[in-house]
C-alpha positions in Angstrom: 25.6 -10.8 18.3 24.9 -10.4 21.8 24.0 -14.1 22.4 22.5 -14.8 26.2 23.6 -17.9 27.9 21.1 -19.9 26.7 21.6 -19.2 23.1 25.2 -20.0 23.6 24.3 -23.5 25.1 22.0 -24.2 22.2 24.8 -23.0 19.8 27.4 -25.3 21.6 25.2 -28.2 20.9 23.9 -28.7 24.4 20.5 -29.2 23.4 21.7 -31.5 20.6 23.0 -31.3 16.9 19.7 -30.0 15.2 19.1 -27.1 17.6 22.8 -26.2 17.3 22.3 -26.2 13.7 19.0 -24.2 13.7 20.8 -21.6 16.1 24.0 -21.5 13.8 21.7 -20.6 10.7 19.7 -18.2 13.0 22.2 -16.2 14.1 24.1 -15.8 10.6 20.5 -14.8 9.6 20.1 -12.0 12.1 23.7 -11.0 11.4 22.5 -10.5 7.8 19.7 -8.6 8.7 21.4 -6.2 11.1 19.9 -7.5 14.4 22.5 -7.4 17.2 20.5 -9.8 19.6 17.5 -12.5 19.8 14.2 -12.1 21.5 11.9 -15.0 22.9 8.8 -15.9 20.8 5.5 -17.1 22.3 4.6 -19.4 18.9 5.3 -20.0 15.4 4.0 -20.9 12.0 5.8 -22.7 9.5 5.3 -22.2 5.5 7.6 -25.0 4.7 5.1 -28.0 4.1 4.7 -27.2 0.3 7.1 -29.6 -1.4 9.4 -27.6 -3.8 11.8 -30.3 -4.1 14.3 -32.7 -2.1 15.7 -29.6 -0.6 12.5 -29.2 1.3 13.0 -32.7 2.9 16.6 -32.4 3.2 16.5 -29.6 5.8 13.6 -31.0 8.1 15.4 -34.2 7.8 18.8 -32.7 9.1 17.0 -31.3 12.2 15.0 -34.7 12.8 18.4 -36.3 12.9 19.8 -34.0 15.5 16.9 -35.0 17.7 15.3 -31.4 17.3 12.0 -30.5 18.7 10.2 -27.2 18.5 10.5 -25.1 21.4 7.3 -23.4 21.3 3.6 -24.1 20.1 4.3 -24.4 16.2 1.3 -24.4 13.4 1.7 -25.5 10.1 0.8 -23.8 7.0 -0.8 -25.7 4.0 0.9 -28.4 2.3 0.4 -29.9 -1.2 -1.9 -32.4 -0.4 -5.4 -33.0 1.3 -4.6 -35.8 3.7 -8.3 -35.8 4.9 -9.7 -36.0 1.5 -6.9 -37.9 -0.6 -9.7 -38.9 -3.2 -9.8 -35.3 -4.5 -5.8 -35.1 -5.2 -4.7 -35.6 -8.7 -1.2 -35.5 -8.2 1.1 -38.2 -9.5 2.2 -40.7 -6.9 6.0 -39.6 -7.3 4.9 -36.2 -6.3 2.4 -37.2 -3.7 4.9 -39.2 -2.0 7.5 -37.0 -0.9 4.9 -34.1 -0.3 3.3 -36.4 2.1 6.6 -37.4 3.8 7.4 -33.5 4.2 4.1 -33.0 6.1 4.6 -36.1 8.6 8.1 -34.8 8.9 7.3 -31.6 10.6 4.9 -33.2 12.8 7.9 -35.4 13.8 9.6 -32.2 14.9 6.8 -31.6 17.2 4.6 -29.1 15.0 1.1 -29.3 15.2 -0.9 -30.7 12.1 -2.9 -27.7 11.6 -2.1 -27.2 8.0 -4.0 -23.8 7.6 -3.0 -20.5 6.2 -5.2 -18.9 8.8 -3.5 -19.9 12.2 -5.2 -17.1 13.7 -8.3 -18.8 13.3 -7.2 -21.8 15.6 -6.9 -22.0 19.4 -3.3 -20.9 18.9 -4.4 -17.3 18.0 -1.6 -14.6 19.3 -2.4 -12.1 21.5 -1.7 -8.4 21.1 1.7 -7.5 21.6 3.0 -11.1 21.2 6.2 -12.0 19.8 5.8 -14.5 17.2 7.7 -16.0 14.4 5.2 -16.6 11.4 5.7 -17.6 7.9 2.6 -17.2 5.0 2.1 -13.9 3.8 -1.5 -13.4 4.7 -0.8 -14.7 8.1 1.8 -12.4 9.0 -0.1 -9.1 7.7 -2.9 -10.4 9.9 -1.2 -11.1 13.0 0.7 -7.7 12.9 -2.2 -5.4 11.6 -5.7 -7.0 12.8 -4.4 -8.7 16.2 -1.4 -6.3 17.0 1.3 -9.1 17.5 4.7 -8.9 16.1 6.4 -11.0 13.4 8.5 -10.2 10.6 8.0 -11.8 7.1 9.5 -15.1 7.7 10.5 -17.5 4.6 11.1 -21.4 4.6 13.7 -22.7 6.9 14.3 -19.7 9.0 10.6 -19.8 10.4 11.4 -23.3 11.6 14.7 -22.4 13.2 13.0 -20.0 15.1 10.5 -22.4 16.3 13.2 -24.7 17.1 15.2 -22.5 19.3 12.2 -20.1 20.6 14.0 -17.3 19.5 13.8 -15.0 16.7 16.3 -11.7 15.4 15.4 -8.4 17.6 14.6 -6.5 14.4 12.0 -5.3 11.7 8.3 -5.1 12.8 9.2 -7.0 16.1 10.3 -3.5 17.2 8.3 -0.5 18.3 10.2 1.8 15.9 9.6 -0.1 12.7 5.8 -0.2 13.0 5.2 3.5 12.4 2.9 4.2 9.3 4.7 6.1 6.8 2.6 6.2 3.6 -0.8 7.5 3.8 -3.8 6.0 1.6 -6.8 8.3 2.2 -10.5 6.7 0.5 -12.3 9.5 -1.0 -16.1 9.6 -0.6 -18.6 7.3 1.1 -18.1 3.5 0.8 -20.6 0.6 1.5 -18.4 -2.3 3.5 -18.5 -4.9 0.8 -16.2 -7.8 0.4 -15.1 -6.4 -2.8 -13.9 -3.0 -1.6 -11.7 -4.6 1.1 -10.1 -6.5 -1.7 -9.5 -3.6 -3.9 -8.1 -1.4 -1.2 -5.6 -4.2 -0.5 -4.4 -4.5 -4.0 -4.1 -0.7 -4.5 -2.2 -0.7 -1.0 0.0 -3.8 -2.0 0.8 -2.1 -5.4 1.7 1.4 -4.1 3.0 0.9 -0.7 6.6 0.0 -1.4 8.5 -0.9 1.6 6.7 1.8 3.8 4.0 0.7 6.2 0.7 1.8 4.6 -1.9 3.7 6.8 -5.5 3.6 5.6 -7.7 6.6 6.5 -11.6 6.6 5.9 -12.2 2.9 5.4 -15.5 2.2 6.6 -16.1 -0.1 10.0 -15.8 -4.0 8.5 -18.4 -6.0 9.2 -16.2 -8.7 10.4 -12.3 -9.4 10.7 -12.6 -11.6 7.5 -12.9 -8.5 5.5 -9.9 -7.0 7.0 -8.1 -10.5 6.2 -9.0 -10.2 2.7 -7.4 -6.5 2.7 -4.6 -7.9 4.1 -4.0 -10.9 2.0 -4.5 -8.7 -1.2 -2.0 -6.4 0.0 0.5 -8.9 0.7 0.0 -10.9 -2.7 0.6 -7.6 -5.0 3.2 -6.4 -2.6 5.5 -7.0 0.5 2.8 -5.8 3.0 3.5 -7.1 6.3 1.7 -4.6 8.4 -1.1 -1.9 7.6 -2.9 0.4 10.0 -6.6 1.5 9.5 -7.5 4.2 11.3 -10.3 3.9 14.0 -10.2 0.3 13.2 -7.1 -1.7 13.7 -5.5 -1.6 17.1 -2.5 0.5 17.0 -4.2 2.9 14.9 -6.8 4.8 17.2 -6.3 7.9 15.3 -3.8 9.2 12.6 -0.9 10.6 14.8 -0.6 7.2 16.9 -0.6 5.1 13.6 2.2 7.3 12.4 4.0 7.7 15.4 4.0 11.3 15.0 6.7 10.9 12.0 6.4 12.7 8.6 4.9 10.5 5.8 7.1 9.1 3.1 4.2 9.6 0.5 0.5 10.0 0.3 -2.3 8.7 -2.0 -5.8 9.0 -2.6 -8.3 6.2 -3.5 -11.5 7.1 -5.3 -14.2 4.6 -5.9 -12.9 4.5 -9.3 -9.6 3.3 -8.2 -11.3 0.3 -6.3 -13.4 -0.7 -9.0 -10.4 -0.9 -11.7 -8.5 -2.8 -9.4 -11.3 -5.2 -8.7 -12.0 -5.6 -12.5 -8.2 -6.2 -13.0 -8.8 -9.8 -11.2 -10.8 -10.9 -14.0 -9.7 -12.4 -17.0 -12.9 -13.6 -18.6 -16.0 -11.5 -19.5 -19.5 -12.0 -18.1 -21.3 -15.0 -19.6 -18.0 -17.2 -20.0 -19.1 -20.7 -19.1 -17.8 -22.0 -15.6 -15.9 -24.9 -14.7 -15.9 -24.4 -11.0 -16.3 -22.0 -8.1 -13.2 -21.3 -5.5 -13.6 -20.0 -2.1 -11.4 -19.9 1.0 -7.8 -18.1 0.1 -7.1 -17.5 3.0 -8.8 -20.5 4.7 -12.5 -20.0 5.2 -13.5 -19.1 8.7 -16.6 -20.6 10.6 -18.2 -17.2 10.2 -17.7 -17.4 6.5 -19.3 -20.8 6.1 -22.2 -19.5 7.5 -22.8 -17.0 5.0 -21.9 -19.3 2.2 -24.5 -21.8 3.4 -27.2 -19.6 3.9 -26.8 -18.5 0.2 -26.8 -22.2 -0.7 -29.6 -22.9 0.9 -31.5 -19.7 -0.6 -30.0 -20.0 -4.2 -29.6 -23.9 -4.3 -27.5 -24.0 -7.7 -28.3 -26.9 -9.5 -25.9 -26.7 -12.5 -23.6 -29.1 -11.2 -20.9 -26.7 -11.0 -18.3 -27.9 -8.2 -18.0 -25.4 -5.3 -14.6 -25.8 -3.7 -14.1 -24.4 -0.2 -10.5 -24.5 1.2 -10.7 -24.4 5.0 -8.8 -25.4 8.2 -9.2 -28.6 9.7 -10.5 -27.0 13.2 -13.0 -25.4 11.3 -14.2 -28.2 9.3 -14.5 -30.4 12.1 -16.7 -28.1 13.9 -18.9 -27.8 10.8 -19.2 -31.4 10.7 -19.8 -32.1 14.2 -22.6 -29.8 13.6 -23.8 -32.0 10.5 -23.8 -28.6 8.8 -22.4 -29.6 5.4 -25.1 -32.6 5.1 -27.4 -32.4 2.0 -25.4 -29.6 0.4 -24.8 -30.6 -3.2 -21.8 -29.9 -5.3 -19.9 -28.7 -2.2 -16.6 -30.0 -1.9 -14.4 -29.0 1.3 -10.6 -28.8 0.7 -8.3 -29.1 3.6 -4.6 -29.1 4.4 -4.2 -27.4 1.1 -5.6 -25.0 -1.4 -6.7 -25.3 -4.8 -4.6 -22.6 -6.3 -1.2 -24.5 -5.4 -1.8 -28.3 -6.3 -4.1 -30.0 -8.8 -7.5 -30.5 -7.3 -9.8 -29.1 -9.9 -11.2 -31.7 -12.2 -12.0 -29.4 -15.0 -9.9 -26.3 -16.3 -11.6 -25.8 -19.5 -14.0 -23.3 -18.4 -13.5 -20.2 -16.3 -13.1 -20.4 -12.4 -15.0 -17.9 -9.9 -13.8 -16.8 -6.8 -14.3 -14.2 -4.3 -11.1 -14.1 -3.2 -8.4 -11.7 -4.4 -5.4 -13.7 -3.4 -6.8 -16.8 -5.5 -7.6 -14.5 -8.2 -4.2 -13.1 -8.3 -2.2 -16.2 -8.2 -4.2 -19.2 -9.9 -3.8 -18.1 -13.7 0.1 -18.4 -12.9 0.0 -21.5 -10.8 -2.5 -23.4 -12.6 -2.9 -22.1 -15.6 -6.7 -21.2 -15.3 -8.9 -18.3 -16.4 -10.8 -16.4 -13.6 -13.5 -14.5 -12.7 -13.6 -12.3 -9.6 -16.9 -11.4 -7.7 -18.9 -11.1 -4.6 -19.6 -14.4 -2.9 -23.4 -13.8 -4.1 -22.2 -13.3 -7.4 -20.4 -16.7 -7.3 -23.3 -18.6 -6.2 -25.6 -17.3 -8.7 -23.0 -17.9 -11.3 -22.7 -21.5 -10.2 -26.7 -21.5 -10.4 -26.4 -20.3 -14.0 -23.4 -22.3 -15.2 -21.9 -19.0 -16.5 -20.5 -15.9 -15.0 -23.2 -13.6 -13.8 -23.4 -10.7 -11.5 -26.3 -9.6 -9.3 
């Protein structure tokens, strides 16, 4: 490892025992992944706020005991609790207490209490070409692909070490050479830019790209960046995708030769309308007509634009069946909506902040199916919380909430 003078000072304890420990771990990690030096980062996003046992607390406590503080602006991913709406939590006190301690312990290190899986929707959105160290799969793929910032897939503890030192290993997607698209996915035919299309393509790309950076050619221009968010989240859920290029859409892919850096492709695939339909159908585990227990939206966290679409539909359709509609969203977005009184008078709408309904116990009733417009929620929820899932467009979800059962427009 070629360490800078500042790196050696941190490693030698000049910035305190906590920073020395973080630098020691980071150097070992860098050597393990083949990096010969470290690079400066402009920010970090920490994925370690979900409580997975005592080790989660022990690691943060060790850094705090050494008087460590983050060196760059650092946002926090979702935790195991909604600290703003504690009354909706259904977590036993024995589990809630350490989960709360973990979320607060990260703040003691100087991390910002964003508690969102979509830090790119906050004021700390990175810029094109900026080096960052982010955890959380959907945030990583969005930053790399849609923004053109640069981060590897950082997991728990390593992301915090990067934040504390302000440094990251110079390898992987931090480097130009490793950002070339090597797996081509051609979309056949003409397609409408529906939300389900982007989810379906994401599912297919995630399952088939392998370790290669995927390039998607023929993708229709999205209505908004939330559709690209959904594509990336699905691709990161079903595979290891941390960067995709969409020709003519994402910033590093104005054309196919630029996206591939002129290199030969490792494999090519054609995606048909039938392929997309089959991928989307695979997310539903129940047929139409199944009684509903709830609607769950916002995985990744709902943006302000997605809220506007949802609220317009709720005012148009006004479901009166009593089916609860849970919407996972970030604190910053929720505060903006509340300041505008946008949520006043909307029945059965339950905002969820700081966490997500597929990672912790929030839903009151699991006896019926849960409908969602999120490919990521539909992919993970059956295994995580044991629910039956119906996937559909947002309008389908609200129509189903009105009917009390799964229906489709």
